[in-house]
N, C-alpha and C positions, 0 to 999 in steps of 0.2 A: 617188583615193577618198575623200581628207580634202577635196575641194572637194565633192562628193557630200554627205558628211555633214554639211558643214558646210550647205549650202543644204538639206538635211532639216531640222535642227535651227531654223533661220532660218524655213523656215515654219510647221512646227508650234507653236513658240514665239510665233510673231509672233500665228498664227491663234486660239490659246487665249487671250489676251489679247482680242481683237477682238471672239472668238464669247463670250467669257465674262463678260468685263467691261464692252465697250462697248455689245454687243447684248442681251444676256440681262439684264445689272445696270443698266448707263445706259437703255438706250432701255424696257425693259418691266420694270424693277423684278422680276424674278420671284424673288431673295433678297435680304437686308439683310448688312450687316458695321459692321463699328466706323469709325469715322473713321480709325483708325490703318491699318488691313486697307486701306482705300481707298486711300488715299496709297500705300501701298506694291503696289498694284495700278497706280496711275497710273506708277510707277515701272518697275515692272515691261511697261508697253505701250512706254514711254519705251525703255527695256534691248532688247526686242526688236523694235519695229516701225521704231525707228532712223531712218532719214531720210524714212521715209514715216510718222512720227508724226501720229496727228489726236486732237483733243481730244475728250475721253468726253461732255463738254457740248453740243459742237457736232453730233457722232456724234448724240447722244440724240437730239437736236432733228430732225435731217433724218432721221432713219428714222421717227419718228413720223410726220412728214411724209408720208413713204412708204407707211407702213399708212394714213394719213386720205384718200391719195389716190392710191392704185396704179393707176397708168398711167392717171392722165387729165393735163393739162396742167401740172396744178400737181406732180405725183409728179418731186420732185428727183434720181430716178435711175429712170428706166423705158426699157426699148427700145424703146417705142412711141412716145418723143420723139426718136429718134435714129435714124439710118439703117445706121449701125453701134457695134460695141463702141467702138472709141476716141473717136468724136464725145461717147458716154454717157460714157463718164470724164473728158472734159474739160468736160461740164455738169456731170456730178458735185463735180468738183474747185470749179467755179465756182460753185454752189451752195454746197458746205459754204464754204468761204471766205468768202462773203455772210453765212453766219448765223456764222462763229467771229467775224468781225470788225462784226459789230450792223449790215451794211445790210441787211437780211431784217427785216423788221419781223414777229415771232412772237407768237404770241396767249398768255398765260401759260399755258395749257393744257397744249401742248406742254413746257413747261420743269416742271412739277411733278416734284421728287422727283432732279429731275436733280444727279449729282456736279460738283463744281465747285471747281476750284485752279486761278486765274487768274494765280498768280505763275510756276509751275511750265508752264502750259500757254505762257505769255510764250517762257519761254527753250527751252523743249522744241520750240516750233513756230517757232524764228526761224528765218531762211535761214544764220546761221551755225553754227547746229547740225547743220540738215543736211546741207550741206558738210563738215563734221567727218565724220559718219556715214560719207560717202560716200569719205571720204579714208580712213578705218579700215577699211572693206570692201575697198578695192583695196589697201591694206598687208595684209590677212590673204591675199588672192589673190596677190601677191607674194611671200609667204613658204609657202604651201599651193601652189599652180598650179605642175602638172608639164607642162601641155602649154599652146599659145597661145591655142587656142580657148577654154580655160575661161574665159578673161577675159571672153568675150562672155557671160557668165552674169550678170555684175555689174550690169544692170538688173533681173533678178531679186530683186534684194536693195535697190537702191535704190529702189523703187517695189513692196517687199512687200504692205503692205498694200492700197496700192489697185488691185494685181492682183487679192489674195484679194477684194476688195469688186467689182471690175468682174465677177469669174467669176460668180459666185453671181448678183447682180442682175441680170445679160445673161442669160447661159445658164442660170440655172432661170427665165426668166420664155419661154423660145424653146425649149430642150428638155427630153423628160424625161417622166414619168406622173404620174397626175394621181390621188388618192386621193378628193379634196371635189373638188364643182362651188363653185366661189367665182366671186364677180362680179369676175375677176381673169385674168390669164393665168401665175400662179403655177405652176410643176411641181417635181416631185421630181426634181433630176438623175439621180440614179444610186441604185438598191435597197440598196445595202449601203455605207455611205459613213466610210471610214475616212481620207479626204482632208480634210474640209471640217468637221470636230469635229460632224457631225451639222446642219448650216448647208443641206446639198444639200437636205434634207426641206424646201423652202420651200413646197410645196403645202400639208402639213400645218401649217405655221408660220401662214401665211396663214388658214387656216381657225382655230386657236387659237393665237394672238397671246400669250397671256399662260400658256400652258403650257411649266413648264419642260423637260420631255422632248418632243422633237421628232417621235419613231420612233411610227407606229401600228399598223402591221404587223410579225409576229413576224421578218422578216427585217431590218428597219430598226435598225441600230444608232446609236443618239447617246451619240457618245463625249462632246460637250462636255454633256449630262445626266449621263454616270457620272462626271464629273470635279467636276460641283458637287456630287453626292452626297459624293465622298469630301473636299470640301471642308467639307460640311455636317457629316459625321462628326468630323472633326477639328476642328468648332467656329470656324473659320475664319468661314465662312460661314451664314446662316442661310434655308434655303430656305422661301418663303412655299408654303402649300397653296391652293389654287384658292381655298376659300371666303373665304380672307384675303385675296386678292389683289385690286386694285382698280385697276390702271392698265391699261386696255381699249386701249390706242393700238395 
């Protein structure tokens, strides 16, 4: 039971930072926050993503490219460019690292307003840091696991962020339902999303990429948006209004 609880906590905490900070803040600028809180969110990403930590700056660029070139040959992570989810994950990984290391020449319009903390990324992104996190997960399982098969769950912790991204970016372009006719294959993965912080409403998001609330139907619940509303009320972030929003990528 302790292992299951650990896996659930890791899943939702990691997904919270990827959804709210990486996706909605870095890539789409749906809200603003102070530099101090921005750094706090960077640290939160590192503590929850661990061995699968990704840079908010590089992620923001990659996701903006995804919206600009969805389902074309220039899309950095489209099922249409891969034969299966594993090859898509590998291609996504390569495209991400090319952006992170500067090998990909990125137009300035894709970098506007992105959060950047190079010194922190250098440490958090290092192979030594990733190995240390893997060792920490193994140690936790050594303390908490009661059956040998539980150790088979460790890869979920090792690649948590990548797995979450792959599920949404692959499945939500392959299966699901559609609320809006758009010029790509995006779909809403599940009607009631308590698993992906509202990221499962992918078709809604592609129709309205700058809209903080991904839900449009009465039964759709965007928990990521609810979390942002709470953070807004606590004055940790400031949600942008649609009128003031300028990032349309």
